[in-house]
N, C-alpha and C positions, 0 to 999 in steps of 0.2 A: 504495499498498499502505500500511497507516495503522500506525503504530509506536506500541508503547508507551515512555515517559520512565520515567526510575528512579522520577519522582517520582508515579508511578501514570497520571497523566493521558494522553491521547491528544495525538499529534504531527500535526494535519491540515495543519498552515501549510507546512511544508516539502513536503510531497508533493502539496498543492492548485493551490500558486499557483507558477511557476517565477520565476527573475529574469528571464527574458525578457518572460514577462508584467507585469513589475513595471515593467522598465526602460520598457515599449513603454505603458505609462497613463501613466506620469512624461511621454514624450515627448508623449504626446497633452494633457496636463494645460498642457505646457509650450505648444501648439501655441494651444491657447487663449488662453494667459497672454498670446500675443504679440498674437492679435487683440485682444481688450481694449484692451492696450497702443496699438495705433495706433487705433480707435476711440475711445478718451480721447484722445487728441492731435487728430483731427480732426472731434470731434462737436461742439464748440461753436460752430463758424464752417460747417458742415455738420452739419444735425440728422439728415439722413438717414442718413449714417452708422451712424448710434446704433442705429437703427431695421433696420438690415441684417447683423447679425451673422450672419447662416447665409451669406449672401453670399460671405463669407469662405473659407468651407468647400470643398475643392478633394480630390477623390478623387486627384489625380495627386501631389499631393506629401505623400508619408506619412508618417508621424510619424519614420522614421527616417532622413529628409534633414538636412542641417544646418538648428537653428532659424534661419539667417539668410537661407536659401534661402525659409521660409517667410515670415519680417517681407517680404521684399521683395515677395511674391505679396500679403500685406496691404496693403502702401502703394500699391501699383498697383491695387488694388481699390478702396479709399478713394479715390486721383487719379480715377479712373471717374466715382467716386460723385457726386465735386465737381464736375463737369460736368453733371450731370443737370438738366436746366432745368425749369420748372415747366409747362411744356404741352409737354412731349415726348411723343411716340407712343409705341404700344409697339414700334412698329419700331425706332424709333429707341433707346431703350432696349435692345433684343434687339440692334442692331446693336455698341451701346460696350459690353454688360455680357457677352455672348455667346463672344468671341474668348478663348482662352488667353493667360495672362498670360507674361510671359518666364520666371519661375520654373517655371510650369506646362509650360512646353516643354523647358527644362532638364531636367526629371524626367520627362518622357515619353519624352524619346531618351535619357537615361540607361537607362528601362528596357526601351525598345526593344535596346539595345545590348548589354544582357544575352542577348537571345535571337537577335540575330543581328547580324552588324558593321554600322555606321551605311554610307549611302553618304558619300563623302568631303564632300558640300555638306552633308549632316544632323549630322555632325560638326561640322563648320566654323560649322554654324548654334548648336548645342549650346555649343561651348567661345564664340563671340562671345558671347552671353547670359549663359551663366557667369562672363566675365572683368565685361560689364557688373554682372552683382547684386555678385560682388565689390567693385567700385569703390565703386559705390553703398554699399555696405553697409561700406566703411571696411575693407575687406579688401587686403593689402599682396600678393598674389600674382596673378601673370596664366599663363594655361596658354597654351602658343604651341598652334598650328595650323599646317597648311600653309594658304595665305590663298587666297581663292577669290573673284572679283571680284562687286562689290559688285550685280549684276545676278542672279548665280548663289544670292547670298545672299539677296536678296528673292526668289528663285523657293521656295528651299527652304524660307523663312517663310511665304508663302502658302500652299505645300503643304500644311504641317504645320497651319496655323491652319485648313485648309480640313477636313483629317481629325479633328482636336480641337474645331471650333465648338461641335458637340454638346452636349459636355462643358459647356459655359456656359451651358445653357438653364436650369437649375437656378438659378442665381445671377440668370440675366436675367429668371425668374418671381417671384423673392423681391422683386428692386428694384422690378418692376410693381405687385408685389400690396398695396407699402408707399409708391410713390408718390402 
């Protein structure tokens, strides 16, 4: 509904743009800034990083997740880009860029937990990676979870990577096209 203010002008902004929309927009721009910061840090030594801005994009880490989660994702992608060699094949690039990052796994499992309870190994994997990311980002908390064996953790990781690997195809294509 459009309201008329006391001065006779129409008040459109408050009615058309909600605070949620503005907050979401600010979070999107915060993610862009984080990607640019990571690229800036790596581009001098690894020029391919500068050519692959869109490879940092992800459907799994939405802007409402903590910014340091997205920063971890960007660092992991930049570290992968550092590894790309001059004579790599398309298969090698897809093998490196297609798997989800630790941050993507955490976010995917977090979203899944909103739909149904996670299995014990899925919850352990999510919290294991969350704790790793937090430590890398200098956060001082650790979420405890029921420990599982290294074998169970590895199996859970293989399963989730298998399910999420198609989501990295776009990232791999971007790198291949700019390589």
